C-alpha positions in Angstrom: 20.1 9.1 -1.1 23.1 10.4 0.8 26.7 9.4 0.7 27.4 7.1 3.6 30.7 8.5 4.8 32.3 7.9 8.2 31.0 9.9 11.2 33.4 12.1 13.2 34.4 9.9 16.2 34.8 13.1 18.2 31.1 13.6 18.1 30.3 10.2 19.6 30.2 9.4 23.3 33.1 7.9 25.0 31.3 4.5 25.2 30.6 4.6 21.5 34.2 5.4 20.8 35.4 2.5 22.9 33.0 0.1 21.0 34.5 1.3 17.8 38.1 1.0 19.0 40.5 -1.7 17.8 40.1 -5.2 19.2 37.4 -7.8 19.5 35.0 -5.2 20.9 34.2 -4.1 17.3 32.7 -7.5 16.4 30.7 -7.5 19.7 29.4 -4.0 18.8 28.4 -5.2 15.3 26.3 -7.9 16.9 24.6 -5.3 19.2 26.2 -6.9 22.3 27.7 -3.6 23.7 25.2 -1.9 26.0 24.6 1.6 24.6 21.7 4.0 24.5 19.4 3.5 21.4 20.7 6.5 19.4 24.3 5.6 20.1 23.6 2.0 19.2 22.4 2.8 15.8 25.2 5.3 15.2 27.8 2.6 16.1 26.0 0.1 13.8 26.1 2.7 11.0 29.8 3.2 11.5 30.5 -0.5 11.4 28.2 -1.1 8.5 30.4 1.1 6.2 33.6 -0.4 7.6 36.2 -1.8 5.1 36.0 -5.2 6.8 33.2 -6.8 4.9 32.5 -9.4 7.5 32.1 -6.7 10.2 30.0 -4.6 7.8 27.6 -7.4 6.9 27.2 -8.4 10.6 26.4 -4.8 11.5 23.8 -4.5 8.7 22.2 -7.8 9.7 22.0 -6.6 13.3 20.5 -3.3 12.3 17.7 -5.0 10.3 16.9 -7.2 13.3 16.7 -4.5 16.0 13.6 -4.6 18.1 10.8 -2.2 17.2 10.9 -0.4 20.6 14.6 0.4 20.1 14.0 1.6 16.5 11.2 3.8 17.6 13.3 5.5 20.2 16.5 5.8 18.3 15.3 6.9 14.8 13.2 9.7 16.2 16.2 11.2 18.1 17.0 14.5 16.4 20.7 14.3 17.4 21.2 11.4 14.9 23.2 12.3 11.9 21.2 12.5 8.6 23.6 9.8 7.1 22.6 7.4 9.8 19.0 8.0 9.3 19.4 7.5 5.5 21.1 4.1 5.9 18.4 3.0 8.4 15.7 4.2 6.0 17.2 1.8 3.4 17.6 -1.1 5.9 14.3 -0.9 7.9 12.2 1.9 6.3 9.7 -0.7 5.3 8.8 -1.4 8.9 5.9 0.8 10.1 7.5 1.7 13.4 10.8 2.7 11.8 9.0 4.7 9.1 7.0 6.7 11.7 10.1 7.4 13.7 12.1 8.5 10.7 9.4 10.8 9.1 9.0 12.9 12.3 12.8 13.3 12.8 13.8 16.9 11.9 17.3 15.7 10.9 15.9 13.5 8.1 17.3 14.6 4.8 14.9 15.5 1.9 16.8 13.0 -0.3 15.9 10.3 2.3 12.3 11.2 2.2 12.4 10.9 -1.6 13.7 7.3 -1.2 10.9 6.5 1.2 8.4 8.0 -1.2 9.8 5.9 -4.0 9.6 2.6 -2.0 6.7 3.1 0.4 3.1 1.9 0.3 -0.1 4.0 0.0 -0.2 4.9 3.7 3.4 6.0 3.8 3.1 8.1 0.7 0.0 9.8 2.1 1.9 10.6 5.3 4.8 12.1 3.3 2.3 14.1 1.3 1.2 16.0 4.4 4.4 18.0 4.6 3.8 20.5 1.7 6.8 22.7 2.7 9.2 19.8 2.2 7.5 18.8 -1.1 8.0 22.3 -2.5 11.5 22.5 -1.2 12.6 19.2 -2.7 10.2 18.4 -5.6 12.2 15.1 -6.3 9.9 13.7 -3.6 6.9 14.4 -5.8 8.6 12.8 -8.7 9.3 9.7 -6.6 5.6 9.6 -5.4 4.4 9.9 -9.0 6.5 7.0 -10.2 5.5 4.7 -7.3 2.8 2.5 -8.6 1.5 2.0 -5.1 0.7 5.7 -4.6 -3.0 6.6 -4.6 -4.0 8.6 -7.7 -5.8 11.2 -5.5 -2.6 11.8 -3.5 -0.5 12.1 -6.7 -3.0 14.6 -8.1 -2.9 16.7 -5.0 0.9 17.0 -4.7 1.2 17.6 -8.5 -1.4 20.4 -8.3 0.5 21.8 -5.3 3.6 22.1 -7.4 1.8 23.6 -10.4 0.1 26.1 -8.2 3.4 27.2 -6.7 5.1 27.2 -10.1 7.6 24.5 -9.1 8.8 22.2 -11.9 9.2 18.6 -10.8 12.4 17.0 -12.2 12.7 13.4 -13.4 9.4 13.3 -15.3 9.8 13.6 -19.0 6.1 14.4 -19.5 6.1 17.1 -16.8 4.6 19.7 -19.1 1.7 17.4 -19.9 1.3 16.3 -16.3 1.2 20.0 -15.2 -1.1 21.1 -17.9 -3.7 18.4 -17.0 -3.9 19.8 -13.5 -3.7 23.5 -14.1 -7.4 23.9 -13.3 -6.9 22.1 -9.9 -6.8 18.5 -8.8 -9.9 16.4 -9.2 -11.9 15.7 -6.0 -10.4 12.7 -4.2 -12.6 9.6 -4.2 -12.1 6.0 -3.4 -13.7 5.1 -6.8 -11.1 7.1 -8.7 -8.3 5.5 -6.7 -9.7 2.0 -7.3 -10.1 2.7 -11.0 -6.4 3.6 -11.4 -5.3 0.7 -9.2 -7.2 -1.7 -11.5 -5.6 -0.3 -14.6 -2.2 -0.3 -12.9 -2.5 -3.9 -12.0 -3.1 -4.8 -15.6 -0.4 -2.7 -17.3 2.4 -2.0 -14.8 3.8 -5.5 -15.1 7.6 -6.0 -14.9 7.6 -9.0 -17.1 6.2 -7.4 -20.3 7.1 -9.1 -23.5 8.1 -6.9 -26.5 5.3 -5.8 -28.7 7.2 -6.7 -31.8 10.0 -9.0 -32.8 13.1 -8.2 -34.8 15.6 -5.4 -34.4 15.4 -1.7 -34.5 16.8 -1.5 -38.1 13.6 -3.0 -39.5 10.8 -0.9 -40.8 8.0 -2.2 -38.5 4.5 -2.2 -39.9 1.6 -0.7 -38.0 -0.7 -3.7 -38.5 -1.5 -4.6 -35.0 -4.4 -3.4 -32.9 -4.1 -2.8 -29.2 -3.9 -5.8 -27.0 -5.3 -4.6 -23.7 -8.8 -3.2 -23.4 -10.9 -6.2 -24.4 -8.6 -8.8 -22.9 -8.1 -7.4 -19.4 -11.2 -5.2 -19.1 -9.3 -2.0 -18.2 -11.8 0.9 -18.6 -9.4 3.4 -19.9 -12.3 5.4 -21.5 -13.5 6.1 -18.0 -10.2 7.5 -16.7 -9.5 11.2 -16.2 -6.8 12.9 -18.2 -4.3 12.9 -15.3 -5.0 9.2 -14.7 -4.3 8.5 -18.4 -1.1 10.5 -18.4 0.2 8.7 -15.3 -0.8 5.3 -16.8 1.0 6.2 -20.0 4.1 7.3 -18.0 4.3 4.2 -15.9 2.5 1.5 -17.9 4.0 -1.1 -20.3 4.1 -1.0 -24.1 0.5 -2.3 -24.3 -0.8 0.7 -22.3 1.3 3.1 -24.3 0.0 1.6 -27.6 -3.5 2.5 -26.5 -2.8 5.9 -25.0 -0.6 7.2 -27.8 -3.8 7.2 -29.9 -5.8 9.1 -27.3 -7.7 12.1 -28.8 -6.4 14.3 -26.0 -3.0 15.6 -27.3 -1.2 15.7 -23.9 -2.1 12.1 -23.2 -0.6 11.0 -26.5 2.6 13.1 -25.8 2.9 11.6 -22.4 2.8 8.1 -23.9 5.6 8.8 -26.4 7.7 10.5 -23.7 7.4 7.6 -21.3 10.8 6.3 -20.2 9.9 2.7 -21.1 9.4 3.4 -24.9 11.6 1.1 -26.8 13.2 1.6 -30.3 10.8 -1.1 -31.5 7.8 1.0 -30.4 9.3 4.2 -31.8 9.8 2.6 -35.2 6.2 1.3 -35.1 4.8 4.7 -34.2 7.0 6.6 -36.7 5.2 5.1 -39.6 1.7 5.6 -38.2 0.0 8.4 -40.1 -3.0 8.4 -37.7 -1.0 9.6 -34.7 -0.9 13.2 -33.7 1.7 15.5 -35.4 3.2 16.3 -32.0 4.0 12.6 -31.4 5.7 12.3 -34.8 7.6 15.5 -34.1 8.8 14.2 -30.8 10.1 11.0 -32.4 11.9 13.0 -35.1 13.6 15.1 -32.4 15.1 12.1 -30.6 18.6 11.7 -32.2 19.1 8.4 -30.4 16.0 7.0 -32.2 16.7 8.5 -35.6 20.1 6.8 -35.7 18.1 3.7 -36.6 17.6 3.3 -40.3 14.0 2.0 -40.0 12.9 5.0 -38.1 14.6 7.4 -40.6 12.7 5.7 -43.5 9.4 5.6 -41.6 9.6 9.3 -40.7 10.4 10.3 -44.3 7.4 8.3 -45.5 5.1 9.9 -42.9 3.4 13.1 -44.1 3.1 14.3 -40.5 6.9 14.5 -40.1 8.0 18.1 -39.9 9.5 19.1 -43.2 12.9 20.2 -41.7 13.2 16.8 -40.1 12.3 14.9 -43.3 14.8 16.9 -45.3 17.5 16.2 -42.7 16.9 12.5 -42.8 16.5 12.0 -46.6 20.2 12.0 -47.5 20.7 8.9 -45.2 18.2 6.7 -47.1 19.3 3.9 -49.4 18.8 4.3 -53.2 15.9 1.8 -53.3 14.0 3.7 -50.6 14.8 7.1 -52.2 13.4 5.8 -55.4 10.2 4.7 -53.8 9.8 8.1 -52.1 10.4 9.9 -55.4 7.4 8.1 -56.8 5.2 8.3 -53.8 1.9 10.2 -53.7 1.5 9.9 -50.0 4.2 12.3 -48.9 4.5 16.1 -49.4 5.7 17.2 -52.9 8.7 18.9 -51.4 9.9 15.5 -50.0 9.3 13.9 -53.4 11.3 16.6 -55.2 14.2 16.4 -52.7 14.2 12.6 -53.1 14.5 12.9 -56.9 17.2 15.6 -56.5 19.3 13.3 -54.3 18.8 10.4 -56.7 20.2 12.5 -59.5 23.1 13.7 -57.4 24.0 10.1 -56.6 23.9 9.0 -60.2 26.2 11.8 -61.2 26.1 13.8 -64.4 24.7 12.1 -67.5 27.4 10.9 -70.0 
């Protein structure tokens, strides 16, 4: 989004300047009671909506949100409007179909504003945004916003991601971009209503905002991996029928239950997308760190996250996991408590080098024999 800074009064018409002048006329203008052409009307409302007088600003915003469709259609399509004005109105009325259509055809509309519309729009709006490939490549943040909008059709997302991959454009804001891009290097799957419906069904089940934590306790605990996944049989989500791009997007956007399933996917890039998802909690990371059945790349990624390895439970779990890279295990061993070092020094389930280093550290802590 753009910074909503004041417009240059000198670029406004004389009538608009009078409406913004000192006196009671400002309040009349904030209520839309000053007769002005549509484009000047919205420019004046913008200027008043960012005024330091909160009463005036609130009134102007309320008026803007209640403007008739006919006025919005004419005003917001006017190319003379400042991009900042269009940006504010995108936030205030961009969910109205008539306003969206007027905004999206306005050549003055900023790319950052389109990204906002892509983040908040419905399937039809996102499809409309996706038609402007030049804009998508120029400002790939729009693709990121579309990808993360759970209302976007999977076929549309596949198409715009493949466009970026084909043009060697890296999309920011997606931690699993390498995995997303790799899944579509051979081209986007053919669009089909069935594929869109399949992803929509899965999304409805696992993109809930009120997800409960998968585990109780705090991140300092060593959390056992003794739970099976909670989703497939309970909500009938046919994950096994999904394409790799669908699984990656579900892993990226889904809740902890979805991640718990997809992190075990036999396709490596799906599992990596799950552990890279922005919603992964320290509880999940601790739970996964001790799981020897997960892919080595997943364990390596957990070990690389310094914010996670600050937690003692994750340090210990990684040192116990034979899939942890040796350099990471050696880095974490000195932080373990004596009791846990002792256990590791006797373990047969970890590499011999880890056992030897654990014994060496125990001897150093005990000091020279007397």
